[in-house]
C-alpha positions as CSV (number, residue, x, y, z in Angstrom):
1,M,-33.0,-7.4,10.7
2,V,-29.5,-8.7,11.2
3,D,-27.2,-7.4,13.3
4,A,-24.1,-7.0,12.0
5,S,-21.7,-5.2,14.4
6,S,-22.5,-8.9,16.4
7,I,-20.6,-10.5,13.6
8,R,-18.4,-7.3,13.1
9,D,-17.0,-8.3,16.7
10,R,-17.1,-11.6,16.6
11,F,-14.8,-11.5,13.1
12,S,-12.6,-9.1,14.6
13,A,-11.7,-11.3,17.7
14,V,-10.8,-14.5,15.4
15,S,-9.9,-13.4,12.0
16,C,-5.6,-12.4,12.7
17,S,-5.5,-16.7,13.0
18,L,-7.3,-17.3,9.5
19,N,-6.1,-18.0,6.7
20,E,-8.6,-17.5,3.8
21,R,-10.4,-20.7,3.8
22,G,-10.9,-19.4,7.8
23,R,-12.6,-16.4,6.8
24,R,-14.4,-17.8,4.0
25,L,-16.1,-20.8,6.3
26,F,-16.3,-18.2,9.2
27,A,-18.5,-15.7,7.0
28,A,-21.2,-18.8,5.8
29,A,-21.8,-19.9,8.8
30,E,-22.6,-16.7,10.5
31,A,-24.5,-16.4,7.1
32,R,-26.6,-19.6,7.8
33,T,-26.7,-19.2,11.4
34,A,-28.4,-15.6,10.8
35,G,-30.6,-17.0,8.1
36,Y,-33.0,-14.5,5.9
37,G,-30.4,-11.7,4.9
38,G,-27.5,-13.2,6.7
39,I,-25.3,-13.3,2.8
40,S,-25.7,-9.3,3.1
41,A,-24.9,-8.7,6.6
42,S,-22.1,-11.1,6.4
43,A,-20.6,-9.5,4.0
44,R,-20.7,-5.8,5.4
45,A,-19.1,-6.9,8.8
46,T,-16.6,-8.8,7.9
47,G,-15.7,-7.5,4.5
48,V,-15.8,-11.0,2.6
49,A,-18.0,-11.3,-1.0
50,R,-20.9,-12.7,-1.7
51,S,-19.5,-14.8,-3.9
52,T,-17.1,-15.7,-1.6
53,I,-19.7,-16.6,1.4
54,G,-21.6,-18.3,-1.2
55,R,-18.6,-20.5,-1.2
56,G,-18.0,-21.0,1.9
57,L,-21.7,-22.2,2.0
58,K,-21.1,-24.9,-0.3
59,D,-18.1,-26.0,1.6
60,I,-20.2,-26.0,4.8
61,A,-22.1,-28.3,3.0
62,K,-20.2,-30.8,2.0
63,P,-16.7,-30.7,3.8
64,E,-15.3,-34.0,2.4
65,K,-14.5,-31.5,-0.5
66,L,-12.2,-29.1,0.9
67,T,-9.0,-30.5,0.6
68,G,-5.2,-29.0,2.6
69,V,-5.2,-26.5,-0.3
70,I,-6.3,-23.4,0.3
71,R,-6.1,-22.2,-3.3
72,R,-6.4,-23.5,-6.9
73,P,-3.0,-23.5,-8.2
74,G,-2.4,-20.4,-10.1
75,S,-5.2,-18.4,-9.1
76,G,-5.1,-14.9,-8.4
77,R,-4.3,-11.6,-9.6
78,R,-0.5,-11.4,-11.3
79,A,1.5,-8.7,-9.6
80,L,1.7,-5.6,-12.5
81,T,5.8,-6.0,-12.4
82,H,5.1,-9.3,-14.5
83,T,2.7,-8.1,-16.8
84,D,4.1,-5.0,-17.7
85,A,7.7,-5.6,-17.4
86,T,9.1,-1.6,-17.5
87,L,6.7,-0.1,-14.9
88,L,9.1,-0.4,-12.1
89,E,11.6,1.5,-14.3
90,D,9.4,4.2,-15.6
91,L,7.9,5.1,-12.0
92,R,12.2,5.2,-10.7
93,Q,12.8,7.3,-13.2
94,L,9.3,9.5,-12.3
95,L,11.1,9.0,-8.7
96,K,14.2,10.7,-9.0
97,P,13.2,14.4,-9.1
98,A,10.9,13.9,-6.2
99,T,13.7,11.9,-3.8
100,M,14.2,13.5,-0.7
101,G,16.6,13.3,2.1
102,D,17.0,10.7,5.7
103,P,19.7,11.4,7.3
104,M,20.2,7.6,8.6
105,R,19.6,6.2,4.7
106,P,20.2,6.7,1.7
107,L,17.4,8.9,0.2
108,L,14.5,6.7,-0.2
109,W,11.4,9.4,0.7
110,V,9.9,10.1,-1.9
111,S,7.4,13.3,-1.9
112,K,4.7,13.2,-4.6
113,S,1.2,11.8,-4.1
114,R,0.1,8.8,-5.4
115,A,-2.8,9.8,-7.3
116,K,0.0,11.9,-8.9
117,L,2.3,9.2,-9.1
118,A,-0.1,6.8,-10.7
119,A,-1.8,9.8,-12.7
120,A,2.0,10.1,-14.9
121,L,2.4,6.0,-14.6
122,C,-0.9,6.1,-17.0
123,A,0.3,9.5,-19.5
124,M,3.3,7.2,-19.9
125,G,1.2,4.2,-20.7
126,H,0.3,2.2,-18.2
127,Q,-2.9,0.5,-16.2
128,I,-2.4,1.8,-12.8
129,S,-4.5,3.1,-10.4
130,A,-3.4,5.2,-6.8
131,S,-3.8,1.9,-5.0
132,S,-0.7,0.4,-6.1
133,I,1.4,2.7,-6.1
134,P,2.7,1.9,-2.6
135,K,3.3,-1.2,-3.4
136,L,5.6,-0.7,-6.0
137,L,7.6,2.0,-3.4
138,Q,7.7,-0.8,-1.5
139,V,9.5,-3.2,-4.2
140,L,12.1,0.0,-5.0
141,E,12.7,0.7,-1.1
142,Y,10.5,3.8,-1.5
143,R,8.1,5.4,1.6
144,R,5.3,7.9,0.7
145,Q,6.9,10.3,3.6
146,V,6.0,14.2,3.5
147,N,7.5,16.7,6.7
148,R,5.3,19.0,7.6
149,K,5.7,22.7,9.2
150,T,3.6,23.5,11.8
151,L,4.8,26.9,11.1
152,D,4.6,28.5,7.8
153,G,7.5,30.5,6.7
154,S,8.5,32.6,2.6
155,N,8.5,29.6,0.2
156,H,12.3,30.3,-1.4
157,P,12.3,30.8,-5.4
158,D,15.0,28.2,-5.6
159,R,14.2,25.5,-3.0
160,D,13.5,23.2,-5.4
161,A,17.3,23.3,-7.3
162,Q,18.5,23.4,-4.3
163,F,17.3,20.0,-3.3
164,E,18.3,19.2,-6.7
165,Y,21.7,20.5,-6.6
166,I,22.0,17.5,-2.6
167,N,20.2,14.8,-4.9
168,A,23.2,15.1,-7.4
169,A,25.7,15.4,-5.3
170,V,24.8,12.3,-2.8
171,I,23.9,10.1,-6.0
172,K,27.6,11.1,-7.1
173,T,29.1,10.9,-3.8
174,Q,27.3,7.0,-3.1
175,S,28.3,5.9,-6.7
176,A,31.5,6.5,-5.7
177,G,32.0,4.7,-2.7
178,Q,31.8,7.2,-0.6
179,P,29.9,8.2,2.8
180,V,26.8,10.5,2.6
181,I,27.0,12.4,5.9
182,S,23.1,14.9,6.3
183,I,23.4,17.6,8.5
184,D,20.1,19.6,8.8
185,T,21.1,23.6,10.1
186,K,19.0,26.4,10.6
187,K,20.6,30.3,9.8
188,K,19.0,32.7,11.6
189,E,15.7,31.1,11.8
190,L,13.9,30.4,15.4
191,I,13.0,26.6,15.8
192,G,10.4,27.6,18.2
193,H,8.4,29.7,20.3
């Protein structure tokens, strides 16, 4: 049996300086030197697909076929925003009521989870998974962040209404070209022990 941990150690030592072709050739070279079961072990250790390692073995066998181009022109998956024109705008509409504040920037935090955002977009007719949401949030300059309390207190019934009012006031003020200052205060509440 091939020791995948040693392959993983070697790969992690050089992976940051390898491009797509370099990773493919490294994984193929490790598979070739390992012998029987090397492709599977190399795929497990490096995360490179078995089919990609097979292409790398062909490249090693005929190095004269390698050109300066790493990928074929037009290859790779198209961005979701290119294939679905209304995706970003629909996501922006979903984010408006769930936007939370940051004193140093305009309100760019969202409190909804990736799974909930993906489910809502799917209900609107988009084909998207939860793992694609962070890239879209980055395009819209949002961060997925939640404030966590270490000590639980009682929830005020109008808490969401308060934040929606503040959010609307901030948007109105910023659209008028005025600055916004966020101040967090505590009234009759213990901050800590």
